[in-house]
C-alpha positions as CSV (number, residue, x, y, z in Angstrom):
1,M,100.5,87.7,165.0
2,V,97.3,85.4,164.7
3,P,96.8,83.9,168.4
4,L,97.3,80.2,169.0
5,V,93.6,78.3,169.1
6,V,93.8,75.1,170.5
7,V,91.2,72.4,171.1
8,K,90.0,71.4,174.4
9,S,87.8,68.3,175.8
10,P,87.2,66.7,178.9
11,K,88.3,62.9,177.4
12,S,92.0,62.1,178.1
13,P,94.3,62.3,174.7
14,L,94.9,59.1,173.1
15,L,98.0,61.3,172.0
16,L,100.0,63.9,174.4
17,V,102.7,65.5,173.2
18,E,104.1,67.6,175.7
19,D,107.2,70.3,175.8
20,V,108.7,67.9,173.2
21,S,111.9,69.4,171.2
22,V,114.3,67.1,168.8
23,R,117.3,67.5,167.4
24,R,119.5,66.9,165.2
25,N,123.1,68.2,164.2
26,K,122.7,70.2,167.6
27,T,119.8,71.7,165.8
28,D,116.3,71.7,167.1
29,V,114.2,70.7,164.2
30,I,111.2,70.9,166.3
31,K,111.3,72.7,169.9
32,D,108.2,73.5,172.6
33,V,105.7,71.5,170.7
34,N,102.4,70.7,172.8
35,L,99.3,68.9,171.0
36,K,97.2,66.9,172.5
37,I,94.6,64.5,170.3
38,Y,91.5,62.9,170.9
39,Q,90.0,59.7,170.1
40,G,88.1,59.7,166.6
41,E,90.0,63.0,164.9
42,F,91.2,63.7,162.4
43,V,94.5,66.1,163.0
44,G,96.4,67.3,159.3
45,I,99.1,68.8,160.0
46,V,100.6,71.1,157.4
47,G,103.9,73.1,157.1
48,P,106.9,74.1,154.9
49,N,109.5,71.4,154.1
50,G,111.7,71.1,156.6
51,G,109.3,72.0,159.0
52,G,109.4,69.1,161.6
53,K,106.4,67.2,160.3
54,S,108.1,64.4,159.6
55,T,110.0,64.0,162.8
56,L,107.3,65.1,164.8
57,I,105.1,61.8,163.5
58,Q,109.2,59.4,164.0
59,T,109.0,60.4,167.1
60,I,105.6,60.0,168.3
61,L,106.5,56.6,166.9
62,G,109.7,56.3,169.1
63,V,111.9,55.7,166.0
64,L,113.6,59.7,166.8
65,K,114.3,59.9,170.4
66,H,113.7,63.7,171.9
67,H,116.0,65.4,174.1
68,S,113.3,67.1,176.4
69,G,109.4,66.4,177.0
70,R,107.5,63.8,177.1
71,I,105.2,61.8,174.5
72,L,102.5,59.2,175.8
73,L,100.5,56.8,173.5
74,S,97.0,55.7,176.0
75,E,98.7,57.2,178.8
76,H,102.1,54.9,177.5
77,E,105.9,55.9,176.0
78,P,106.6,55.0,172.5
79,L,107.6,51.8,171.8
80,S,106.8,50.4,175.0
81,Q,104.5,47.1,175.8
82,G,101.2,48.9,176.2
83,V,101.5,50.9,172.9
84,F,102.0,47.3,171.2
85,G,99.8,46.6,168.1
86,K,97.5,51.0,169.0
87,V,99.4,52.7,166.6
88,A,99.8,52.0,162.5
89,W,102.3,54.1,159.9
90,V,102.2,54.3,157.0
91,S,104.9,55.9,155.3
92,Q,105.6,58.2,152.3
93,A,107.1,55.4,150.6
94,A,104.6,52.5,151.8
95,A,102.8,52.5,148.2
96,N,106.3,52.0,146.4
97,L,106.7,48.4,146.6
98,P,109.8,47.0,144.3
99,K,108.7,46.1,140.7
100,N,110.4,42.5,141.8
101,V,108.2,42.0,144.5
102,R,105.0,39.9,143.9
103,L,102.1,40.4,146.6
104,T,98.2,40.5,146.4
105,V,96.1,42.6,147.4
106,R,95.2,40.6,150.3
107,E,98.6,39.0,150.8
108,L,99.5,43.3,151.4
109,V,97.0,43.6,154.0
110,S,97.2,40.4,155.9
111,L,100.9,42.1,156.9
112,G,99.0,43.7,159.0
113,V,98.1,41.3,161.6
114,L,101.4,39.4,162.0
115,N,103.7,39.8,165.3
116,H,106.2,38.2,167.3
117,K,103.7,36.0,168.1
118,N,102.4,34.5,165.2
119,W,104.6,35.5,162.3
120,W,106.3,31.7,162.0
121,K,102.6,30.2,161.7
122,R,101.5,28.7,158.4
123,Y,97.9,29.4,158.8
124,L,97.0,32.4,160.4
125,P,93.4,32.6,162.5
126,F,92.9,36.5,160.9
127,S,91.2,36.2,158.2
128,S,88.3,37.7,158.8
129,K,90.4,41.4,159.9
130,V,92.0,41.0,157.0
131,E,88.7,41.0,154.7
132,E,87.3,43.7,157.0
133,A,89.5,45.9,156.2
134,I,89.7,45.6,152.7
135,K,85.9,45.7,152.4
136,M,86.5,49.4,154.5
137,V,89.2,50.4,151.4
138,G,86.8,49.6,148.8
139,L,88.9,46.4,147.6
140,S,87.0,43.5,147.8
141,H,87.1,42.9,144.0
142,L,90.6,43.3,143.9
143,A,91.3,41.6,146.7
144,H,93.7,38.8,144.3
145,R,95.1,41.6,142.0
146,D,98.5,41.8,142.4
147,V,99.6,45.4,144.2
148,N,101.8,46.4,141.2
149,Q,99.0,46.1,139.3
150,L,96.9,48.5,141.2
151,S,96.6,52.3,140.3
152,G,98.6,54.6,142.7
153,G,95.4,55.7,144.2
154,E,94.4,51.8,144.7
155,R,97.9,50.5,145.7
156,Q,97.3,53.8,148.7
157,R,94.4,52.4,149.4
158,A,95.9,48.9,150.6
159,V,98.4,50.0,152.6
160,I,95.6,51.7,154.6
161,A,93.7,48.5,154.7
162,R,96.8,46.8,155.8
163,A,97.2,49.4,158.5
164,L,93.5,48.8,159.4
165,A,94.0,45.5,159.7
166,S,96.4,45.9,162.6
167,E,93.2,47.2,164.7
168,A,95.2,50.6,165.6
169,D,93.5,52.6,167.1
170,L,95.8,55.6,166.1
171,L,97.0,55.8,162.1
172,L,99.8,57.9,161.6
173,L,99.5,58.7,157.6
174,D,102.8,60.8,156.4
175,E,101.9,62.8,152.5
176,P,99.7,59.7,151.2
177,L,98.3,61.7,148.6
178,V,101.1,62.3,146.3
179,G,101.3,60.5,143.0
180,M,97.7,60.9,143.2
181,D,95.3,62.2,141.0
182,R,92.1,64.4,141.5
183,A,89.5,62.0,141.9
184,S,91.6,59.4,143.9
185,R,92.4,62.3,146.7
186,S,88.7,63.1,147.4
187,S,87.5,59.3,147.5
188,L,90.7,58.9,150.0
189,L,90.0,61.4,152.3
190,K,86.3,60.6,152.4
191,L,87.6,57.3,153.4
192,L,89.5,58.3,156.0
193,D,87.0,61.3,157.2
194,S,84.4,57.9,157.5
195,F,87.0,55.7,159.5
196,C,86.9,58.6,162.2
197,H,83.1,58.8,162.1
198,E,82.1,55.4,161.7
199,Q,85.0,53.1,163.2
200,N,86.4,56.3,166.0
201,K,89.8,55.7,164.4
202,T,91.9,58.9,165.2
203,I,93.5,59.5,161.8
204,V,97.1,62.3,162.3
205,M,98.3,63.6,158.6
206,I,101.0,65.3,157.3
207,S,99.8,66.9,153.8
208,H,101.3,69.9,151.9
209,D,98.0,69.9,150.2
210,I,96.1,72.7,152.7
211,G,93.6,73.5,150.6
212,A,92.7,69.4,150.6
213,M,93.1,70.2,154.7
214,L,90.8,72.8,155.1
215,Q,88.2,70.5,153.4
216,T,88.7,67.5,155.4
217,A,90.4,67.8,158.5
218,H,88.6,67.9,162.1
219,R,91.7,69.8,163.2
220,L,94.6,71.8,161.4
221,V,97.9,72.1,163.0
222,Y,100.8,74.3,161.1
223,L,104.3,73.3,161.9
224,E,107.7,75.3,161.8
225,E,109.7,74.3,164.3
226,T,107.1,74.6,167.0
227,I,103.6,75.2,166.4
228,W,102.0,78.4,165.3
229,F,98.4,77.4,164.8
230,D,96.4,74.5,166.3
231,G,92.7,74.5,166.0
232,P,89.7,74.6,163.1
233,P,90.1,75.1,159.5
234,A,87.3,77.8,159.6
235,N,90.3,79.5,162.1
236,F,92.9,78.3,159.9
237,P,94.8,81.9,159.0
238,S,95.2,83.1,155.4
239,L,98.5,82.9,153.7
240,E,99.4,86.9,154.6
241,E,98.9,85.9,157.7
242,L,101.0,82.4,157.7
243,A,103.2,84.4,156.2
244,L,103.8,87.5,158.6
245,M,103.8,84.6,161.6
246,R,107.1,83.7,160.6
247,G,108.7,86.3,159.8
248,I,108.3,87.0,156.5
249,E,107.1,90.6,154.6
250,D,105.8,91.2,152.0
251,V,108.8,93.0,149.5
252,H,106.0,94.7,146.6
253,G,103.6,96.3,149.3
254,A,106.0,99.2,150.3
255,C,107.2,99.9,147.0
256,E,105.6,103.0,146.1
257,Q,107.2,104.2,143.4
258,C,106.5,100.6,141.5
259,D,105.9,100.8,137.8
260,D,102.3,100.8,137.5
261,D,102.1,99.6,134.2
262,V,103.8,96.4,134.8
263,P,100.7,93.9,134.4
264,S,100.0,91.9,137.6
265,V,100.7,88.3,138.1
266,L,97.0,87.6,137.5
267,E,96.8,89.3,134.0
268,V,100.0,87.5,132.7
269,E,98.8,84.4,130.3
């Protein structure tokens, strides 16, 4: 089994997840999860379907309740007043707006600055925040465009701009690369990395694209019910090591009487 590698920092973590377990239907979806994330980090969370990635994010947000352990965001519990405005969530469906919804990019991003104190005001004094967020994601030339007329990559940038307009310190992204072409994925990942280095934003991103995360994230976390690996991409275990960690044995490797004439996967056209 590959030893757990944990990144350490002398600073207080922006996000602390300590011995957290979450149950659904009397079954542990995640168990004894420990995680510390610091300001300016880009952390990629990877793992199989049903491994608990989205459950962890929803628990951090306070949408789901944990039955043991604790979670602190800037030393405050989820949904507490001290967390307000510090965390922004971009869900898997955030960029899939109904066709009958008519919003320009600027209007969509403006939703990021709405809160219980200003939602009733006709004119919001936050235009500079909105324009800066749109500029940061490279959509200034499309600010007046209907969101439903954008490409998948452009829509994803727009919903990320909405999160940036809130001035949140921590961005939680759930599979933002789904449905994007290769060029758009690469461009978005570079953009997210620049937020960490230039804006000191902290990003926690769920993705099935391990290859993309290996090239982009500062840290990788492999989650399957619990955390099996937490460390730099350079130390991320191989596919074979991951399988052994998960208790999956090579059913073919032990076969000494296999037909040598059977072509390998690489040989099949």
